[in-house]
N, C-alpha and C positions, 0 to 999 in steps of 0.2 A: 510622675517621672519614675522610671525604673532603672536601677543600677545593676550592672552585670559585672561580675569579677571572676577571675580565674586564679586558682591557687595550685601549687604543687604540694601534695601531701605524701609523705613517705608511708609505705605500706608493704605488706608481705604477700599480697595477692599475686597469683600467676595470671597475668592478663595478656601476655604476648599473643596467644592464639586468637583471643577475642579481638584485639587491636589489629592484628593482621587480617582477620576475616573482614573487619570493618573497612580497612584500607582497600582490600580487593573489591568489596561491595561498592565503595565510593568510586573506584576506578571503573568498574563496570557501568555505573551510572553516567560517568563522564563519557565513556566510550559510546554508549547508546545515544546520548544527547548529541555528541559530535557526529555520529553516523547519520543523524537525522537533520543536521543543519543544511539549509539550502543556501548556496553561495550565489549572489547575484552581482552583475557588473552595474555600477552606477556612475554616471558622469557628473562631476561636480561643476561649479560655476566657471571654473577655469578651463573646462573642456577635458580634464584629466579623468581617466577611468579609475575607479576604485572597486575592489572586490569587497562586498559587504556580506557578513554572515546573517542569516535569518534563523534565529534559534527557536526551535519548537517550544511553544509555551502553552498550548491549549490543554484543557482539562483531560480531554480524551487521551492525549499523549502522556501527560505528566501523571495523572491520577489513576489511569486505567492501564495503559500499556506498560509504562516504565515501572510503576509501583508493583504491578502483578509479576512482571519479569524478575524484578529484584527480590520479591518475596519467595520465589521458588528456591527451595533448598536453604533458605535463611532460617537458622535455628534459634536466633535470639529474639528479643522483643521487637515487634513490628515497628515501633517508633523509631528505631535506628534506621530503618529503610527510609522513612519520611525525612529524617535528619540528613541522610546521605543524598537524597534528591535535592533538598534545599542547598546543601553544601556544593553539590556537583554543579548546579546552576550558577552559583556564585563563582566557582572556579572558571567555568566556561565563559561567563560574561566578562570577567576581568582579564581573560587571556588575550594577549596582543599579537601572538604569532599565528601563522597559518597551519602549524602542525599541532596535533592533538596534545593537550596537557597530560602529564603523567603525575600520579599521586605517589609520592615516595615516602613521606613521613607517616608514621603510625600515630594516630590520634583519634579521638571520637568527641563529637559535640553531643552533650547530653541535654535533651529537651526537659522542660519542667515536669512533664508527665512521667519521667523516668526516675525521679528521685524524690525523696521526702526528707524533711528535717524535723527532728524531735529531740529535745533535751540535749542539745549539743552533738547529736549524731546525725550523719548524713547517710541515708540508705539509698543505694543506686541499683536499680533492677538491671540484670543482665538477661536472664530468661524469665518470662512471666511466671510467677508463683513457684518457681523452681530455684533460681540462682540469683543472688544479689551480693553486693559488697557493702560493708559498713565502715564508715570513717568516724572516729570519735575526735571531733575538733574542739571539744570543751577544754582539753588539756594543751591545745596548741598555742 
């Protein structure tokens, strides 16, 4: 069993640009998935028509087209692109309206491969081998 937790940690890092870039990346992923949805009419048991979205899920779309598109001009760790794709699919699948979802909040999901923990300190990669942030949680 794995336990996942989220914490707020006060810090002095200037992350607004990074978080805004990730929000735009996530919106772009949502836009591309939405653009490639096929909408079909389906008749239910009662004879009523329903419009059902078929979300593109194949590896060719997800891992080749979408990933490569999002990696263009992305200057941070590639893992954030993978995270945005997973998050975008989650947003689209849970969306109940027929208009495209909009990502408004600035946040980022950090994959396990992007952080390390050692001696009470969490190190999070922003740009590979270039930029990272460090949180000392031993005193928290």
